[in-house]
N, C-alpha and C positions, 0 to 999 in steps of 0.2 A: 504494499500497501503508500505510495508515496506522498513526502511528506507536504502538508500544504504552509507555504511558505511568503511573510507579507514582502512587498519590493525591497524593505534594507535587508531579507537577507535570514529575518529571522520567526523562525516557527511560529505557528501562530499559539500551537500547545500549550509554547513555554509562557505566552499571555495570558492568558488564561487564570481565573480565582482557579487556587489549589488549596481542600480541608484540609486543616488536621484529622485527624481519628474523632478529637475531643467537639470541633464542630460541627461536626457529622452526625457526631452520636448526639450532639444536645436537637437539630435537625430533623431525624428521623426516631428520635426517642427510643434507642442505644445506649450500651453502653460503650464506654471509649473501645475495651477488650474486646465487644462485638465488631464492631469496625472492624479494627485490626483481621479480625478471624475473615472477614467478610471480603477486605481487600488484600488479604495475604500473598496469593498467586495471581493477582489480575494484574493482568498486560497493561503496562499504562502506568502504574502507581510507581509515586518516585523513591527510592529508599538514601537515605543516605548514613553512614555505617560507622559509625566511630570503633578506633582498635580496644580491645581490654586491654587497662589499667593493668599493673599490680595492685592486684587485690582486689580488682571491682572485673565484672562482665563489661564487653562491649554495650553499647546500643543500639538502635537501630531508627532513625528519626524517617515517620513516613509520611505525604503531601498528595491527596488524593486529587486531581485535576476533575471540574467538575464533570467534563464529558463521561469521563471513564463513571465517576458518581452516579452519572444522567443514567448512561447505559447498563450500571448492576443494576441500579436499580429499579429500572422496567422490566429484569431477569428475574429479580425475584416476587415480582408482578406478574408473572408468567406474560407478558406483552412483549411488544417490541417497534 
């Protein structure tokens, strides 16, 4: 699937609203953990992982593009 870009060469997906699991959980009425589970293996979700530090685990922050959230919401409701 080709990437749509603006005239400046920036992919359109990079400029759309990206939600945190907390934001989407509040909008959809779920817990942030449920949102993380729903989007854990969804293509298009941004993942930024930090390396583990001494005596601490590594963390992974995710951001969910609005278009990906809309598509997943439609899938959950059984519509296309």
